[in-house]
C-alpha positions in Angstrom: -33.1 -29.4 43.4 -32.2 -30.6 40.1 -34.1 -33.1 38.0 -32.6 -35.4 35.5 -33.7 -35.5 31.8 -35.7 -38.5 32.2 -37.4 -36.7 35.0 -37.9 -33.5 32.8 -39.5 -35.5 29.7 -41.9 -37.5 32.3 -43.3 -34.0 33.2 -43.6 -32.8 29.7 -45.0 -35.6 28.0 -48.7 -35.5 27.5 -50.8 -37.7 29.2 -52.7 -39.6 26.7 -54.3 -43.0 26.2 -54.4 -42.7 22.5 -52.0 -40.9 20.4 -52.0 -41.1 16.7 -50.2 -38.7 13.8 -52.5 -37.0 11.2 -50.7 -35.6 8.0 -51.7 -32.2 6.9 -52.9 -31.8 3.1 -53.5 -29.3 0.6 -56.5 -28.4 -1.1 -56.0 -25.4 -3.1 -56.4 -22.6 -0.7 -57.5 -24.6 2.3 -55.4 -27.4 4.5 -57.1 -30.7 5.9 -56.4 -33.6 8.0 -58.1 -36.6 8.7 -59.2 -37.7 12.1 -57.7 -41.3 13.1 -60.4 -44.0 13.0 -59.2 -44.7 16.7 -59.5 -41.5 17.9 -63.1 -41.1 16.2 -64.3 -43.9 17.7 -62.9 -43.2 21.2 -64.5 -39.9 21.0 -67.9 -40.7 19.0 -67.2 -38.2 16.3 -69.9 -38.0 13.7 -70.5 -36.0 10.5 -71.7 -32.7 11.5 -69.5 -32.3 14.8 -66.9 -29.6 15.0 -63.4 -29.0 16.0 -62.7 -25.7 17.9 -58.9 -25.0 17.7 -57.3 -23.0 20.3 -54.0 -21.6 19.7 -51.4 -20.0 21.6 -49.9 -17.1 19.7 -45.8 -17.4 19.5 -45.6 -20.9 20.1 -46.5 -24.3 18.5 -49.2 -24.9 21.3 -52.8 -25.9 20.4 -56.0 -26.8 22.1 -58.4 -28.8 20.6 -62.2 -29.1 21.5 -65.1 -31.2 20.0 -68.6 -30.0 19.8 -71.0 -32.3 19.1 -73.8 -31.6 16.6 -76.5 -32.9 19.0 -74.7 -30.6 22.1 -73.1 -33.3 24.0 
């Protein structure tokens, strides 16, 4: 059964309530990015929290997980 391009796009479109873009900058040998305020507020991110990056080799897919400093 064939599907239309619109149906395909809907299948692969991420389901998100908030979508923001961050620009990667360079500070010498390291890259950094800022977390948008809307995202920080929604997730309750604070100083000392950690982001865990999971990368699928050979693709541009990533998954990030927030680890709160207080363990929640």
